[in-house]
Steps between C-alpha positions, in 0.01 A plus 500: 500500500741745338657774713494862379643758740425867447764580761854636466647275771371144462775244557497362142560781252362317194141531625522870588283710271652824370228624261159417352675348197712284728190388693312399187799318349571303817133415548462392136800268534360341817156453346655349186685258728162401651491687829156452652525800733706820496593622849549877522686645796580861583656445843829315526478235772861386479671484841586848622319678216408865549145585600289712263172683547165358399463783248829409332402133482167590339676726247720207400244220496170639370627646168693178432186291548297734278763475226507120518122467491488734201767309304401147603123477556396204710833442676507403866692746716586467866610801701781442747414728793432489872302827497122479472458831317762404242323166457163672453627745240693225320190282470298798378772552236473139380687268738324171577697366800649655816841363599573606860842423649368570851166312485327799659756554776622838371158643415201411718259607225636253244266209575184713490625658177552158340152395617341807341695463175418127472831406338745213565749567777857378544603489867873473566679416824736765632594629843578869540543729200729498194720744690551280810405146397862383491496530879172306535626146438447341841265198501444222751360282221517657153257268322244492781502877544448566130222244459321635809542851360317398184224312686434817702506723192263274308260491794486881509469529122224238482309683776490803268377295207839485327554149366716544188832494686853402396774453760869587462752378764717806437842367409767743616254711699592490871679172431868416476641321198506175697141548618380567145668185370352299789159645415533401135615151594182457706263685267251213488392590854282771348286238327312484831377855436218519248642780287716515186869552573713771340879477512724801436867405512609639164864621504487564877801510729424153636601381151786727402666505842491121511663494155746784576374709211250786451137543394599541135652151499232325706275367223626141513459491877155654469397233249623222730311628803186588303492142370519376858221740600265374229568137590427581865164662430544859379215620277651833390861605441576872535797555269720742310557245220167379364620272219705281732222481760240401240729223380530373858122489535453321167770240566401423858135477394587244232718308743227486763246404234727214395534380859124509541444305178752235608333463838164444333635248249 
């Protein structure tokens, strides 16, 4: 999943879109590098990001989706939003998946909207909002609380007839750097939940702060942790750098295939 941000303040500048030409060029590069999904976001969810109106988010997201669908017929687009009306208009414009950082917590109409649209839904774990989540990092048992959160969300979604669900543990969202690394180290716990697992750790502060660098120099760290994520059960990698992520998937797939063949020999 390649990240395209139609926002002026996303934490990694290279994926910010400045014009229609820029959007098409960045999307074309990601598709050439074999991105399976393009994730379009018009609301920056980095810690402490400024809030924007629903109208502004729609003005950013919907034209971008229309342009992508026009230039690249048949592509799969996910819309990164926690607002049900933005999700609805994005799907009507051509998006195929709703990627919700709040799993319905910030908009009570989101679940019924997903049910009516009949599209796949990505539910992420986060406490609070992007504006205050850095203060929402208290857990008695991090792994247990997050798994229970997803069991409860899936129960509610299934009751509405929504079954095409992907879960995202929400690295860096209402979690300290140490908590995020602990979560990654125990990622296989989510195999108990019958849903594909998305991991989004690309160039995040848990990487560059650990390495005493910045997001622009966090590709090697991202590759290392994405490899670990795939080996521990991730089905989808949400990334800024598609080529490197695709190579991880291909190499780990071949390695696991080789292990399976040896076990059967």
